[in-house]
N, C-alpha and C positions, 0 to 999 in steps of 0.2 A: 866267355870270348871276346864280345863284344858289349859297347852300350847300346843302350835302348834306340839309342838317336841313329848309331848308326844303322839298327835294323828299319828303321825309317827310312832312312836314306838309301838303301839298298832296296826297298819296297819300291819305294817310287822310282829309282833306275830300272828294276824290272816291268814296272807300268810301262815306261817310257819304250824300254824294247819289244814289249808286247804289242804297244802300238804302232811301233815302227815294223814290227814282223807282220801285223794284220795288213797293214797299207801294202807291204811287199807282197804278201799271199794274193790279198785282191788284184794289185797291178797284174802278177805272176799269172792268177785265173781268167784275166782278162785278155792276157797275152795269149794264153794258149787256147783260147776257146776261137780267139782270131785266127791264129794258126791253125786249129783243126776246120774253121769255118772254111779257109782259103785252101788249104792242103787237102783236106778229104775229097773236093771235088777234082781237083786237078789231077789226084792220083786215079780216080776213077776214072776221067775222062783218060787219061794217060793208060791206066788197063785195059779199056775197052780199045783204043788205036791200037795197043800191042797184042791183043787179041784175035782183032778182026784183018 
C-alpha cells in the first residue's frame, strides 16, 4: 500500500491531530463547566421565580 515512510508520516499527523483534539476537548470541557456554573444557578432562580 505505502512505504514505511508514509506510515511514519501518517502516524505523526495522527499524533498532531490527537494533540489538537485534546486541546479542543479541554477547552470545550472548561466552556461547558463555565456555562453550567452560570446557567444552572440562573435556571434555579428562574424556576423559583416562576413557581412562586
